[in-house]
ZAMARGU-4260 file (C-alpha; in steps of 0.2 Angstrom, whole numbers, plus 5000, padded with zeros to 4 digits):
<rodrens>
0) 4790/4604/4830 | 4772/4611/4831 | 4776/4629/4835 | 4789/4630/4820 | 4777/4622/4808
5) 4764/4634/4812 | 4774/4647/4802 | 4769/4640/4786 | 4751/4647/4790 | 4757/4664/4788
10) 4751/4670/4771 | 4760/4682/4759 | 4747/4693/4750 | 4753/4698/4733 | 4738/4696/4722
15) 4731/4711/4713 | 4715/4701/4709 | 4700/4711/4715 | 4691/4695/4721 | 4706/4691/4733
20) 4708/4709/4740 | 4698/4706/4755 | 4707/4689/4760 | 4720/4697/4770 | 4708/4706/4781
25) 4698/4690/4784 | 4714/4681/4789 | 4718/4695/4801 | 4701/4694/4809 | 4703/4675/4810
30) 4688/4672/4799 | 4696/4657/4790 | 4680/4648/4785 | 4673/4664/4777 | 4690/4666/4768
35) 4690/4648/4763 | 4672/4650/4755 | 4678/4666/4746 | 4694/4659/4739 | 4685/4643/4733
40) 4673/4654/4724 | 4687/4663/4715 | 4695/4646/4711 | 4679/4641/4702 | 4683/4654/4689
45) 4702/4653/4690 | 4706/4635/4694 | 4725/4637/4690 | 4728/4653/4700 | 4743/4649/4710
50) 4741/4662/4724 | 4723/4657/4726 | 4727/4639/4728 | 4741/4644/4741 | 4728/4655/4751
55) 4716/4641/4751 | 4729/4629/4758 | 4732/4642/4771 | 4714/4644/4775 | 4712/4625/4777
60) 4728/4625/4788 | 4722/4638/4800 | 4706/4627/4803 | 4717/4612/4805 | 4710/4604/4790
65) 4726/4595/4786 | 4720/4583/4773 | 4712/4597/4763 | 4728/4608/4765 | 4739/4594/4759
70) 4729/4593/4743 | 4731/4611/4739 | 4749/4612/4743 | 4753/4597/4733 | 4745/4605/4718
75) 4758/4619/4721 | 4773/4607/4723 | 4768/4598/4707 | 4765/4613/4697 | 4780/4623/4702
80) 4793/4610/4710 | 4807/4623/4711 | 4798/4635/4723 | 4805/4632/4740 | 4791/4639/4750
85) 4778/4627/4742 | 4789/4612/4748 | 4790/4620/4765 | 4771/4623/4767 | 4768/4605/4760
90) 4780/4598/4773 | 4772/4608/4786 | 4755/4602/4784 | 4761/4584/4783 | 4770/4587/4799
95) 4754/4594/4807 | 4745/4578/4801 | 4758/4567/4808 | 4757/4576/4825 | 4738/4574/4825
100) 4738/4556/4820 | 4752/4545/4827 | 4746/4530/4818 | 4749/4538/4801 | 4765/4547/4806
105) 4777/4533/4802 | 4771/4533/4784 | 4772/4552/4783 | 4790/4554/4789 | 4799/4551/4773
110) 4788/4564/4764 | 4790/4577/4778 | 4809/4575/4777 | 4809/4576/4758 | 4799/4591/4757
115) 4809/4601/4770 | 4825/4595/4763 | 4820/4600/4745 | 4815/4617/4752 | 4832/4620/4760
120) 4841/4614/4744 | 4831/4626/4733 | 4833/4641/4745 | 4849/4642/4754 | 4842/4657/4764
125) 4825/4649/4769 | 4826/4650/4788 | 4809/4643/4793 | 4814/4627/4784 | 4830/4625/4793
130) 4821/4628/4810 | 4809/4614/4805 | 4823/4603/4801 | 4832/4606/4817 | 4817/4601/4827
135) 4812/4587/4816 | 4828/4578/4817 | 4829/4581/4836 | 4812/4574/4839 | 4812/4559/4827
140) 4818/4543/4835 | 4834/4536/4828 | 4826/4522/4820 | 4816/4534/4809 | 4831/4545/4805
145) 4832/4556/4820 | 4850/4563/4822 | 4857/4576/4833 | 4871/4578/4821 | 4859/4583/4807
150) 4850/4595/4818 | 4866/4604/4822 | 4870/4604/4804 | 4855/4614/4801 | 4858/4625/4816
155) 4875/4629/4809 | 4866/4634/4793 | 4854/4645/4803 | 4869/4653/4811 | 4876/4658/4795
160) 4860/4666/4790 | 4857/4674/4807 | 4869/4672/4822 | 4854/4674/4834 | 4844/4660/4826
165) 4859/4649/4826 | 4862/4651/4844 | 4844/4649/4848 | 4843/4633/4838 | 4859/4626/4846
170) 4851/4630/4863 | 4836/4620/4858 | 4846/4605/4852 | 4856/4604/4868 | 4840/4607/4879
175) 4831/4593/4870 | 4847/4582/4872 | 4847/4585/4891 | 4863/4595/4891 | 4857/4610/4901
180) 4874/4619/4903 | 4877/4620/4885 | 4858/4625/4882 | 4859/4639/4894 | 4875/4645/4887
185) 4868/4647/4869 | 4852/4655/4875 | 4863/4668/4885 | 4873/4670/4869 | 4857/4674/4859
190) 4852/4687/4872 | 4869/4695/4871 | 4869/4695/4852 | 4851/4700/4849 | 4843/4704/4865
195) 4825/4702/4858 | 4810/4697/4869 | 4811/4681/4860 | 4828/4677/4866 | 4824/4682/4884
200) 4808/4671/4883 | 4818/4656/4877 | 4829/4657/4892 | 4814/4660/4904 | 4806/4644/4897
205) 4822/4635/4899 | 4823/4639/4917 | 4805/4635/4920 | 4807/4618/4912 | 4822/4615/4923
210) 4812/4620/4938 | 4823/4635/4942 | 4810/4648/4945 | 4822/4660/4954 | 4833/4661/4938
215) 4817/4663/4928 | 4811/4678/4937 | 4829/4686/4937 | 4829/4684/4918 | 4812/4691/4916
220) 4817/4706/4926 | 4832/4708/4915 | 4820/4707/4900 | 4809/4721/4907 | 4824/4732/4910
225) 4828/4731/4892 | 4810/4731/4884 | 4798/4739/4897 | 4784/4728/4892 | 4769/4726/4903
230) 4767/4708/4898 | 4783/4704/4908 | 4774/4709/4924 | 4762/4695/4921 | 4776/4683/4918
235) 4784/4687/4934 | 4768/4685/4943 | 4764/4668/4934 | 4781/4661/4940 | 4779/4667/4958
240) 4761/4660/4959 | 4766/4643/4951 | 4781/4640/4961 | 4776/4649/4978 | 4791/4660/4978
245) 4793/4679/4979 | 4775/4681/4982 | 4775/4699/4987 | 4784/4703/4971 | 4773/4692/4961
250) 4757/4701/4968 | 4764/4718/4965 | 4768/4714/4947 | 4751/4706/4943 | 4743/4722/4950
255) 4754/4732/4939 | 4749/4722/4925 | 4730/4724/4928 | 4733/4743/4931 | 4742/4745/4914
260) 4733/4732/4904 | 4729/4734/4886 | 4724/4721/4872 | 4742/4721/4866 | 4748/4713/4882
265) 4741/4696/4875 | 4736/4687/4891 | 4718/4691/4897 | 4715/4700/4913 | 4706/4685/4920
270) 4723/4675/4920 | 4731/4689/4931 | 4716/4687/4943 | 4719/4668/4943 | 4737/4670/4947
275) 4733/4683/4961 | 4721/4670/4968 | 4735/4657/4968 | 4746/4669/4977 | 4733/4673/4990
280) 4729/4654/4992 | 4748/4651/4996 | 4746/4665/5009 | 4730/4657/5016 | 4721/4673/5013
285) 4704/4666/5008 | 4695/4682/5006 | 4706/4690/4993 | 4709/4673/4985 | 4690/4671/4982
290) 4689/4689/4976 | 4701/4687/4962 | 4696/4669/4957 | 4678/4675/4956 | 4683/4689/4945
295) 4693/4677/4934 | 4678/4665/4932 | 4666/4680/4928 | 4677/4685/4914 | 4682/4667/4907
300) 4669/4655/4915 | 4674/4640/4905 | 4692/4638/4911 | 4693/4622/4921 | 4708/4627/4931
305) 4699/4643/4937 | 4685/4632/4945 | 4698/4620/4952 | 4707/4634/4960 | 4690/4640/4968
310) 4687/4623/4975 | 4704/4623/4983 | 4701/4641/4990 | 4684/4635/4998 | 4693/4621/5007
315) 4705/4633/5015
</rodrens>
C-alpha cells in the first residue's frame, strides 16, 4: 500500500498568495524543511488558509512526520468534510503511520478505511482513492476486514474510470492472492490496452517476483521496442546480473546505458557499474569486475551492497 499512499504527497498549487508562490519550487527541489518553515510563517498571519494548511501537511508528509501531517489534514477534513481529496490525504498519512508503527496499526485501521471510503463516496472519479482501497483490502487480514471481494469491487470501479487502471488493479489483486495466471493475463491486457511503460513495468516486476527472469527480459525488450528508453537498457542488465542469465546481452545493455546516460534515466551510473561487476563476477573475470565495482564505490561510497560485492570479487 505504501507506493499508492505516497500519491497523497503530490501537492496541487493553486494559491495566488505571494507568500506561497515559491513553495512549488521548494517542493520540486525537495527542500521540504524550508517549505515547512515558510508555510508555517504564512499561517501565523493566515491561520485559516486552507491551501496553506494542505501544503503544510504535504511538507510534513514528505519528511515522514506523520503525526504532524495528520494534525493538518484533520483540520481540512473537519473544516470541509465534503472535499474528497482531504479525506484521501488524511487516510494516506494514517496509513503511512500504520505502516511505520505496527503496534498502533490496529487502532488506525477503522479510521483509514473510513477516510478512503468517504473520499470514494464524495468523488466517484477519484482514482487514487480507489487504488488505495484495492491495496488496503487485499493487505488487511480477514479479521480486520480484509476482503478480496471488496478489492475487486474497487478494481471494477477503477476499470469504469480507466480500463488500463482496472486491468492493472485486477492484476495486482490476483498476484497478491497467488493466482499468477490471472495476474499475468490482466497485466498483458493492460499492455495491450494502454501500452505505457507503467504497464510494461508491472508485468516485468511480476515476472521477477515469480522468478521468471527470461520472461522479464523478453518483456523489457518489448517495452524498449515501443518506447526506446535508455533506462530499459539498465533493466535488462539488472535482470541478467541478478539471475546470471544472458550475461553477454546484459553487459551490452549496461554499456549502452552508460554511453547514453542522462539524469532523466533515473538510476545513477554507479548502479550500472555494480551490475557490470556482478556480470564479470559470474564470468570469473576478476580484473574487469574490480574495475567496475571500484567505479561504483567511488561514485556512491556508502552503498553496502557495493562493498559486499567487492569482497566477493576479491575472493575469486
